[in-house]
N, C-alpha and C positions, 0 to 999 in steps of 0.2 A: 504494500500500500504506500509506503514512504517513497519508493522508487517511482511510483505513478504520480503521487501528489506533489512532490517537490518541483518537478519541471512545470507541472500544470499551474501551481500556485505562483511560480516565478513569472510565467507568461501572463497570468491574470493580474499580477501586481503592476506590470508594465501597462496593461490595458487601463487600470485604475488611474495611473499617472496621466494618461491621455485624457481620460474623463475629467480629471481635475484641471487640466490645461484648457479644455473646451469650456468648462464652467467658469474659469477665471476670465476668459475672453468676453463673457457676458456680464461681468461684474457691474458695470455702469447701469445697465438696464435693470438689474436686480435691486440695486441700491435706491433707484428712483421709484420703484414699485414694490412696496413691502409685501403685498399679496403674492407677487411672483416669487419673492425671496422665500416665502413660507412654502410655496408649492414645491420647490426643488427637492429638499430632503424627503418630504412626504411622498412625492412621486417616485423617487428612486427607491425608497424603502418599501413602498407598497408593491412596486414591480418585483422586487426581490422576494417579498413575502408570497405574492401570487405565483412566482416561478417555483419557489420552494414547495408550495402546496401541490402544484401540478406535477412536478418531478417526483415528489414523494408518492403521490397517488399512482402515477404511471409505473414507477419502480415496483410498487406493490403488485400492480397488475402483471408486470413482467415476471415477478417471482411466483405468482399464482398461475402463470401460464395463460392469462386471458388478454395480454397485450399483443396487439397486432396493429402496425402502422397502416391503417386503411380507413377510408372514409365511411365504410359501412360497419365499423366497429362501434357498437352502441355505447360501450364503456368509455371509449376515447371521446366520442361526441358528447356524452353527458358530462364528463370531467371538463371538457373544453367549455361547454355552455355554463357550467358552474363557475369556472374561473372568470369568464367574461361577465356573467351576472354580478359576481362579487366585485369585479373591477368597476363596473358601472355604478354600483351602489356606493362604493368607497370613494370614487373620484367625484361623485356628486356632492357627498358630504364634505369632502376635502375642499372642493371649490367654494362652497358656501362658508366654511370656517375660515379659509384663507382670505376671502373677501371681507368678512367681518373683522378679523384681526388686522388686516391691511387698512381698513377704514379707521380703526382705533389708532393705528400708528401714523395716520395722516396720508394714506394712499388715496389716489384719485380715480382708480379704475372702478368701473361699474360692476354690479353683480353679474350682469350678462357677459361682460368681457372675461371676468375671472372664471365664471362657470363654463363658458365656451372653451377657454384655454385648458381648464382642468379636464373637462369631459372628452374633448377631441384628442388631446395628447394622451389621456388615460386610456381611452378606448383603443387607440393605435398601439399603445404600449402593451395593453392586455392581449391584443391579437398577436403581437410580436412574442410575448411571453409564451403563449400557447404553442406557436410554431417552433420556437427555440427549444421549449421543453420536450416536445414530441421528437424533434430531431436529435437532441442531445441524449435522451434516453435510448433511442434506437441506435445511434452511433456508438455510444458507450458499450452497449451490449454486444454489438457486432465486432467491436475492437477487443472484446474480451475483458472489459473492465466492469466492476460492479457499479451500476448506476446510482446506488445509494451513496457511494463515495464521491463520484465525480460530477454528477449533473448539477447539484445545487450550487457549488461554487462557480461552475461555468455559467449557468443561467443568471445568477445574481450579478456577476461581474459584467457579463455581456449586456444585461438589461440596465445596469448603471449608466454606461456610456450611451447606449441607445436611448434611454430615458431622457438624458440631458439633451441629446441631439433632437429628439422628437419634440420635447418641450419647447426648445428655442425655435425650432422650425414653426411650430404652431403660434408661438408668441409673435414671430416676425410676420406671420400672415394676418393674425387678428389685430395686432396693434399697428 
C-alpha cells in the first residue's frame, strides 16, 4: 500500500499547488465579494465530500460484485442520482448562506447572483464528481489497486482544482 500511495500522494500534492496558484490569481475578485470568498472553501469541501460518498458506495458495490460501469446498471444510476440530488440541495443552501453572510460583511451581490453562481458551479461540479468517481473506481480496479485506498484521495484532489476552475468560470460568466 505504501508503494502505491507515496507516488500517488506526491502527484496529488503537486496538483494541490496548482489549485492554490489558480485560487491566488482570483484573489482580487474574492476580496471585493465576500459571498464569493465564502463559496470557495465550501464548494471545494462539498465536492470532496460528494466524491468520497460516491467512491465509497461504488467500492462497496465492487466488493459485493454488483458494480459494472454501464448505463443500464441500476445501482450506478441510483448512486449517481443520489449524489446529484444531494449536491443540488447542499449548493442551494450554501448559496443562500453565502449571500446572507456576504451581505452582513458588506457585499453587494444579489441573492440571485450568488445563488446562480452556487447552483450552476455546484451542479457542474457534482456531475464532474460522478464521472470522476465512476472512472477512478473502475480504473483503480483494472490496474489492480484497491479502490478503497486510492479513489478518495484522487477524486478529492482532482475535484479541488476542478472546483476552483468551474467556480471562477461561472463567476466570470455571471458577473
